[in-house]
Backbone as numpy.savetxt, mean C-alpha at the origin, in Angstrom:
# Nx Ny Nz CAx CAy CAz Cx Cy Cz
-3.63 25.02 2.41 -3.63 23.90 3.12 -4.65 22.98 2.52
-4.32 21.61 2.29 -5.15 20.74 1.85 -5.61 19.71 2.68
-7.00 19.45 2.99 -7.48 18.69 3.93 -8.35 17.70 3.14
-7.99 16.35 3.51 -8.79 15.26 2.94 -9.44 14.33 4.00
-10.46 13.67 3.53 -11.28 12.88 4.36 -11.29 11.39 3.53
-10.84 10.07 4.14 -10.85 9.01 3.35 -12.27 8.66 2.80
-13.21 9.11 3.56 -14.84 8.79 3.33 -15.10 9.53 1.98
-14.31 10.75 1.65 -14.64 11.41 0.46 -13.93 11.12 -0.82
-12.76 10.26 -0.60 -11.95 9.79 -1.76 -12.79 8.65 -2.41
-12.89 8.74 -3.58 -13.35 7.52 -4.51 -12.66 6.21 -4.31
-13.31 5.11 -4.37 -12.61 3.83 -4.01 -12.78 3.40 -5.40
-11.38 2.65 -5.76 -10.99 2.05 -6.97 -10.91 0.51 -6.63
-11.57 -0.32 -7.27 -11.46 -1.97 -7.12 -10.35 -2.31 -8.18
-9.18 -2.44 -7.52 -8.07 -3.01 -8.27 -7.83 -4.40 -8.54
-8.64 -5.34 -7.94 -8.79 -6.74 -8.03 -9.85 -7.16 -7.35
-10.46 -8.44 -7.49 -11.40 -8.86 -6.81 -11.41 -8.85 -5.28
-10.13 -8.73 -4.89 -9.70 -8.94 -3.34 -9.23 -7.59 -2.61
-8.99 -6.48 -3.66 -8.31 -5.35 -3.17 -9.10 -4.09 -3.73
-9.04 -3.08 -2.76 -9.51 -1.96 -3.30 -8.83 -0.75 -2.58
-8.62 0.39 -3.29 -7.74 1.49 -2.75 -8.30 2.91 -2.96
-7.90 3.83 -2.11 -8.21 5.19 -2.35 -6.87 5.86 -2.29
-6.86 6.91 -3.30 -5.38 7.53 -3.51 -5.61 9.03 -3.47
-4.68 9.58 -2.63 -4.43 10.86 -2.54 -3.07 11.32 -3.22
-3.11 12.27 -4.27 -1.72 12.57 -4.90 -1.47 14.03 -4.49
-0.09 13.94 -3.89 0.57 15.37 -3.52 1.52 15.49 -4.66
2.08 16.80 -4.56 3.16 17.21 -5.59 4.22 16.15 -5.65
4.70 15.74 -4.49 5.85 14.86 -4.55 5.82 13.50 -3.96
4.50 13.13 -3.58 4.21 11.70 -2.78 2.77 11.54 -3.14
2.48 10.16 -3.19 1.15 9.46 -3.03 1.01 8.90 -1.81
-0.34 8.97 -1.32 -0.72 8.21 -0.10 -1.85 7.26 -0.55
-1.95 6.10 0.02 -2.90 5.10 -0.63 -3.52 4.42 0.58
-4.89 4.22 0.66 -5.59 3.50 1.67 -5.84 2.14 0.94
-5.33 1.03 1.35 -5.47 -0.14 0.67 -6.23 -1.21 1.58
-7.29 -1.69 1.06 -8.00 -2.73 1.73 -7.86 -4.12 1.20
-7.31 -4.96 1.76 -7.00 -6.38 0.93 -7.55 -7.50 1.81
-8.31 -8.45 1.18 -9.04 -9.41 1.77 -7.80 -10.61 2.22
-8.35 -11.42 3.19 -7.44 -12.41 3.76 -7.10 -13.39 2.51
-5.87 -13.90 2.65 -5.40 -14.78 1.56 -4.84 -14.13 0.26
-5.12 -12.93 0.12 -4.60 -12.08 -0.97 -3.08 -12.25 -1.18
-2.65 -12.66 -2.33 -1.23 -12.31 -2.43 -0.78 -11.41 -3.42
0.11 -10.58 -3.05 0.59 -9.39 -4.00 1.86 -9.94 -4.49
2.01 -10.29 -5.94 3.11 -10.91 -6.34 4.36 -10.10 -6.22
5.50 -10.80 -6.46 6.76 -10.25 -6.39 6.88 -8.99 -7.53
7.36 -7.63 -7.14 7.26 -6.67 -7.87 8.35 -5.77 -7.32
8.63 -4.65 -8.07 9.57 -3.55 -7.68 9.08 -2.36 -8.35
9.23 -1.22 -7.79 9.09 0.11 -8.51 10.20 1.06 -8.12
10.17 2.25 -8.76 11.17 3.29 -8.47 10.81 3.95 -7.18
9.67 3.95 -6.68 9.18 4.74 -5.55 9.73 3.99 -4.25
10.20 4.78 -3.26 10.31 4.29 -2.00 8.88 4.03 -1.42
8.49 3.05 -0.67 7.49 2.67 -0.10 7.38 2.53 1.47
6.47 3.19 2.28 6.46 3.22 3.62 4.89 2.67 3.90
4.80 1.33 4.45 3.44 0.83 4.71 3.12 0.77 6.04
1.98 1.34 6.44 1.63 1.22 7.77 0.39 0.48 7.84
0.27 -0.79 8.79 -0.70 -1.54 9.06 -1.75 -0.86 9.97
-2.92 -0.54 9.57 -4.01 0.12 10.46 -4.79 -1.03 11.18
-5.24 -2.23 10.32 -5.72 -3.28 10.92 -5.45 -4.58 10.01
-5.69 -5.72 10.85 -5.31 -6.96 10.14 -3.88 -7.28 10.30
-3.46 -8.13 9.37 -2.00 -8.81 9.55 -1.51 -9.02 8.10
-0.38 -8.47 7.69 0.24 -8.74 6.46 1.74 -9.09 6.62
2.03 -10.25 5.72 3.48 -10.77 5.76 4.10 -10.30 4.32
5.39 -9.47 4.61 6.08 -9.01 3.57 7.33 -9.83 3.44
7.77 -9.97 1.97 9.23 -10.59 1.88 9.93 -9.86 0.92
11.06 -9.59 1.25 12.00 -8.84 0.39 13.47 -9.31 0.90
14.35 -9.24 -0.20 15.66 -9.52 0.00 15.89 -10.86 1.00
15.16 -11.84 0.77 15.27 -13.09 1.44 14.86 -13.14 2.78
14.09 -11.91 3.31 13.69 -11.84 4.67 12.26 -11.69 4.54
11.49 -12.07 5.71 10.07 -12.14 5.77 9.77 -11.23 7.04
8.66 -10.56 7.20 8.29 -9.90 8.27 6.75 -9.85 8.27
6.11 -10.19 9.49 4.74 -10.24 9.69 4.39 -8.90 10.47
3.52 -8.04 9.90 3.18 -6.69 10.53 1.89 -6.86 10.92
1.42 -6.36 12.13 0.15 -5.93 12.54 -0.21 -4.56 12.88
-1.29 -4.29 13.38 -1.74 -3.02 13.59 -0.86 -2.01 14.41
-0.29 -0.96 13.79 0.61 -0.05 14.63 2.10 -0.25 13.86
2.20 -1.27 13.11 3.60 -1.49 12.58 3.78 -0.99 11.27
5.03 -0.72 10.93 5.27 0.10 9.71 6.44 -0.68 9.27
6.68 -0.73 7.76 7.59 -1.26 6.88 8.14 -0.31 5.77
9.44 -0.13 5.68 9.91 0.64 4.76 10.51 -0.10 3.59
10.13 0.20 2.37 10.57 -0.73 1.26 11.48 0.18 0.20
12.84 0.07 0.32 13.58 1.04 -0.60 13.12 0.95 -2.12
13.46 2.12 -2.65 13.26 2.25 -4.27 13.92 0.99 -4.90
13.21 0.51 -5.77 13.51 -0.76 -6.83 14.12 -2.06 -6.05
13.47 -2.31 -4.95 13.79 -3.40 -4.17 12.51 -4.44 -4.51
12.69 -5.62 -5.09 11.64 -6.66 -5.46 11.10 -7.07 -3.93
9.78 -7.06 -4.02 9.09 -7.41 -2.80 7.73 -8.12 -3.08
7.17 -8.74 -2.05 5.87 -9.29 -2.19 5.23 -9.48 -0.90
3.81 -9.47 -0.87 3.12 -9.70 0.48 1.93 -10.67 0.29
1.27 -10.89 1.59 0.29 -11.82 1.60 -0.56 -11.38 2.82
-1.85 -11.25 2.63 -2.66 -10.64 3.68 -3.10 -12.01 4.58
-2.76 -12.06 5.71 -3.06 -13.07 6.59 -4.29 -13.02 7.25
-4.82 -11.83 7.36 -6.40 -11.34 7.72 -6.88 -10.52 6.84
-8.05 -10.19 6.83 -8.67 -9.08 6.06 -7.79 -7.72 6.82
-7.26 -6.98 5.85 -6.36 -5.85 6.38 -6.66 -4.58 5.58
-6.18 -3.52 6.45 -6.12 -2.00 5.94 -4.60 -1.54 6.14
-4.00 -0.95 5.12 -2.92 -0.35 5.15 -2.98 1.09 4.56
-2.06 1.79 5.23 -1.91 3.18 4.62 -0.47 3.18 3.91
-0.32 3.48 2.61 0.88 3.49 2.02 1.48 4.81 1.37
2.57 5.07 1.63 3.20 6.41 1.12 4.17 6.15 0.22
4.24 6.58 -0.99 5.12 6.46 -2.16 5.70 7.59 -2.54
7.14 7.69 -2.47 7.72 8.84 -2.91 8.72 8.40 -3.97
8.82 9.09 -5.15 8.18 10.03 -5.53 6.66 9.68 -5.76
5.96 10.74 -6.20 4.49 10.54 -6.40 4.27 9.29 -7.58
3.16 8.71 -7.32 2.79 7.60 -8.28 2.05 8.38 -9.44
2.93 8.85 -10.45 2.31 9.49 -11.63 1.47 8.45 -12.46
2.04 7.16 -12.35 1.25 6.11 -13.17 -0.06 5.84 -12.71
-0.45 6.27 -11.49 -1.69 5.98 -11.00 -2.62 7.37 -11.12
-2.11 8.32 -11.54 -3.10 9.66 -11.54 -4.27 9.54 -12.42
-4.31 8.62 -13.27 -5.38 8.69 -14.11 -6.42 7.95 -13.50
-6.22 7.30 -12.21 -7.19 6.47 -11.44 -7.82 7.31 -10.55
-7.51 8.44 -10.32 -8.08 9.23 -9.11 -9.05 10.26 -9.68
């Protein structure tokens, strides 16, 4: 059994307004992402299915011509290879699950 504490996971500053903590499992990656208000995550896609859970703050997501604003306790699923973008409407914390594992991020943990 593997037990993790977010406080013990190193923080990676991925931009001036975003930082993340990453846990790699064999077949999935879990990320705690801290995003400052007004940060825009540009349109992108990836092979990974993504599940984003908002812990605090407010985030607006857009994909397939639709928009959804999520707050604490709300969850969004982004299918594999679907282009999507996001905007932090407030300082926000999200927990994100990626399947399969984000092997492209393993160098960063």
